[in-house]
C-alpha positions as CSV (number, residue, x, y, z in Angstrom):
1,X,-14.4,7.8,15.1
2,X,-14.3,7.8,11.3
3,X,-11.3,6.3,9.5
4,X,-9.9,9.7,8.4
5,X,-10.1,11.1,11.9
6,X,-8.4,8.0,13.3
7,X,-5.5,8.1,10.9
8,X,-5.0,11.9,11.1
9,X,-4.9,11.6,14.9
10,X,-2.3,8.8,14.6
11,X,0.0,10.8,12.4
12,X,-0.5,14.0,14.4
13,X,0.2,12.4,17.7
14,X,3.1,10.1,16.8
15,X,6.3,10.5,14.9
16,X,6.5,8.5,11.7
17,X,9.2,6.3,13.2
18,X,7.0,5.4,16.2
19,X,4.1,3.7,14.3
20,X,4.3,-0.1,14.3
21,X,4.4,-0.4,10.5
22,X,7.4,1.9,10.1
23,X,10.3,0.6,8.0
24,X,13.3,2.7,7.3
25,X,13.8,1.1,3.9
26,X,11.0,-0.6,1.9
27,X,13.2,-3.5,0.8
28,X,10.5,-6.1,0.0
29,X,8.2,-3.6,-1.8
30,X,11.1,-2.3,-3.9
31,X,12.3,-5.8,-4.8
32,X,8.8,-6.8,-5.9
33,X,8.3,-3.6,-8.0
34,X,11.6,-4.3,-9.7
35,X,10.7,-7.9,-10.3
36,X,7.7,-6.9,-12.4
37,X,9.9,-5.6,-15.1
38,X,7.9,-2.4,-15.4
39,X,10.2,0.4,-16.6
40,X,10.8,3.7,-14.9
41,X,8.2,5.4,-17.1
42,X,5.5,3.1,-15.9
43,X,2.8,4.5,-13.7
44,X,2.9,3.4,-10.0
45,X,0.3,4.1,-7.3
46,X,1.1,3.5,-3.6
47,X,-2.2,3.1,-1.8
48,X,-2.0,4.0,1.8
49,X,1.6,5.2,1.3
50,X,1.2,8.5,3.1
51,X,4.3,8.6,5.3
52,X,6.1,5.7,3.7
53,X,9.6,6.2,2.3
54,X,8.8,4.2,-0.8
55,X,8.3,7.4,-2.8
56,X,11.8,8.5,-1.8
57,X,13.5,5.3,-3.2
58,X,11.3,5.3,-6.3
59,X,12.4,8.8,-7.1
60,X,16.0,7.9,-6.4
61,X,15.8,5.0,-8.8
62,X,14.4,7.2,-11.6
63,X,10.7,6.4,-11.6
64,X,8.8,9.2,-13.3
65,X,5.1,8.6,-12.7
66,X,4.5,8.1,-8.9
67,X,1.2,8.6,-7.2
68,X,0.7,8.3,-3.4
69,X,-2.8,8.0,-2.0
70,X,-3.7,8.2,1.7
71,X,-6.8,8.8,3.7
72,X,-4.7,11.0,6.1
73,X,-3.6,14.4,5.0
74,X,-1.3,14.5,8.0
75,X,0.6,11.4,6.7
76,X,0.9,12.9,3.3
77,X,2.2,16.2,4.7
78,X,5.0,14.3,6.5
79,X,6.2,12.8,3.3
80,X,6.0,16.2,1.5
81,X,8.1,17.8,4.2
82,X,10.6,14.9,4.2
83,X,11.0,15.1,0.4
84,X,11.3,18.8,0.3
85,X,11.9,20.1,-3.2
86,X,11.5,16.6,-4.6
87,X,7.8,16.5,-3.5
88,X,6.7,17.9,-6.8
89,X,7.8,14.6,-8.4
90,X,4.9,12.8,-6.8
91,X,1.2,13.2,-7.4
92,X,-0.4,13.3,-3.9
93,X,-4.0,12.2,-3.4
94,X,-5.8,12.8,-0.1
95,X,-8.6,10.3,-0.4
96,X,-10.3,7.1,0.9
97,X,-9.6,4.3,-1.6
98,X,-13.1,2.9,-1.1
99,X,-14.7,6.2,-1.9
100,X,-12.8,7.8,-4.7
101,X,-12.4,7.6,-8.5
102,X,-8.7,7.6,-9.4
103,X,-7.6,10.1,-12.0
104,X,-5.2,7.9,-13.9
105,X,-4.4,4.3,-14.9
106,X,-1.5,2.4,-13.5
107,X,0.9,-0.4,-14.3
108,X,1.7,-1.2,-10.7
109,X,-0.7,-1.0,-7.7
110,X,1.2,-1.2,-4.4
111,X,-0.5,-1.5,-1.0
112,X,1.4,-2.2,2.2
113,X,-1.1,-2.7,5.1
114,X,-4.3,-1.0,3.9
115,X,-6.3,-3.9,2.6
116,X,-6.2,-5.9,5.9
117,X,-8.0,-3.0,7.6
118,X,-11.1,-3.4,5.4
119,X,-13.1,-5.7,7.6
120,X,-16.4,-4.9,5.8
121,X,-17.0,-7.0,2.6
122,X,-18.6,-4.0,0.9
123,X,-15.5,-1.9,1.4
124,X,-13.3,-4.7,0.1
125,X,-15.5,-4.9,-3.0
126,X,-15.3,-1.1,-3.5
127,X,-11.5,-1.4,-3.2
128,X,-11.3,-4.2,-5.8
129,X,-13.7,-2.4,-8.1
130,X,-11.5,0.7,-8.0
131,X,-8.4,-1.4,-8.6
132,X,-10.0,-3.0,-11.6
133,X,-11.0,0.4,-13.1
134,X,-7.5,1.8,-12.6
135,X,-5.1,-1.0,-13.3
136,X,-3.9,-1.6,-16.9
137,X,-4.3,-5.0,-18.5
138,X,-1.1,-6.8,-17.8
139,X,-0.5,-4.6,-14.8
140,X,0.7,-5.8,-11.3
141,X,-0.8,-5.7,-7.9
142,X,1.6,-5.9,-4.9
143,X,-0.2,-6.2,-1.6
144,X,1.1,-6.9,1.9
145,X,-1.3,-7.9,4.6
146,X,-1.1,-9.6,8.0
147,X,-0.7,-13.3,7.5
148,X,-2.9,-15.9,9.1
149,X,-0.4,-15.9,12.0
150,X,-0.3,-12.1,12.2
151,X,-1.9,-9.8,14.7
152,X,-5.7,-9.6,15.0
153,X,-5.6,-5.9,15.6
154,X,-3.4,-2.9,14.6
155,X,-3.5,0.7,15.8
156,X,-6.5,-0.3,17.9
157,X,-8.5,-1.5,14.9
158,X,-9.6,-5.0,13.9
159,X,-8.0,-6.5,10.8
160,X,-8.6,-9.4,8.4
161,X,-5.7,-11.8,8.1
162,X,-4.9,-13.5,4.8
163,X,-3.1,-16.4,3.1
164,X,-2.0,-16.0,-0.5
165,X,-5.0,-18.1,-1.5
166,X,-7.6,-16.1,0.4
167,X,-6.1,-12.8,-0.9
168,X,-6.2,-14.2,-4.4
169,X,-9.9,-15.0,-4.0
170,X,-10.6,-11.4,-3.1
171,X,-9.0,-10.1,-6.3
172,X,-10.5,-12.7,-8.7
173,X,-9.5,-15.4,-11.2
174,X,-8.3,-13.0,-13.8
175,X,-5.3,-12.2,-11.6
176,X,-2.4,-14.7,-11.5
177,X,-0.3,-15.1,-8.3
178,X,3.2,-14.5,-9.4
179,X,5.0,-14.6,-6.0
180,X,4.2,-14.7,-2.3
181,X,6.7,-14.2,0.5
182,X,6.3,-14.5,4.2
183,X,7.8,-11.5,6.0
184,X,8.5,-10.9,9.7
185,X,8.3,-7.2,10.3
186,X,10.2,-6.0,13.3
187,X,8.3,-3.0,14.8
188,X,10.0,0.1,16.4
189,X,9.1,-1.4,19.8
190,X,11.0,-4.6,18.7
191,X,7.8,-6.7,18.4
192,X,7.4,-9.1,15.4
193,X,4.4,-8.9,13.0
194,X,3.9,-11.6,10.4
195,X,3.0,-10.4,7.0
196,X,2.5,-12.0,3.5
197,X,3.6,-10.0,0.5
198,X,2.0,-11.1,-2.7
199,X,2.5,-10.0,-6.3
200,X,-0.4,-10.6,-8.8
201,X,-0.5,-10.0,-12.5
202,X,-3.7,-8.9,-14.3
203,X,-4.3,-11.2,-17.2
204,X,-7.2,-9.3,-18.9
């Protein structure tokens, strides 16, 4: 099954609140976005943010240039329906981040739980190449992945687990690690998944 078919099936067959990565309020993501100092007129892209509530809280906090990209049209549709008349405040991109050219440049690149699904080195390179083409100099990358102690699979798929150091190596030396936090995410089924959440700054 291709990735798009897999994720469309997940979001068609399950409620948003049933998937293991669901969080009612994206507390850590929002804190790290705020910590960058990027103002509300800065451009933010949420990669893989299809059904996430991050767009809701960013709109509520006054952010004006929000893009949400997801490989699953079904996930994006759930957010559009949830936001209702506010959905027009977001630019929605139905695309595979490893196979698309983004239409804009961004001050913050946010990814909660996409990168660790890229088990193929070529796909990771395509992801980082797209990031480099789209992130402004001095911009920030906020990525959450499973930690070294995290699950080896998610949603039936293999994942790659990271430490802050190995994640840094994937991005390259022109990114500075600003902060890393260990996060224990409690799933809707009351399981615990160990993540790392890292914030990097692009220096060139």
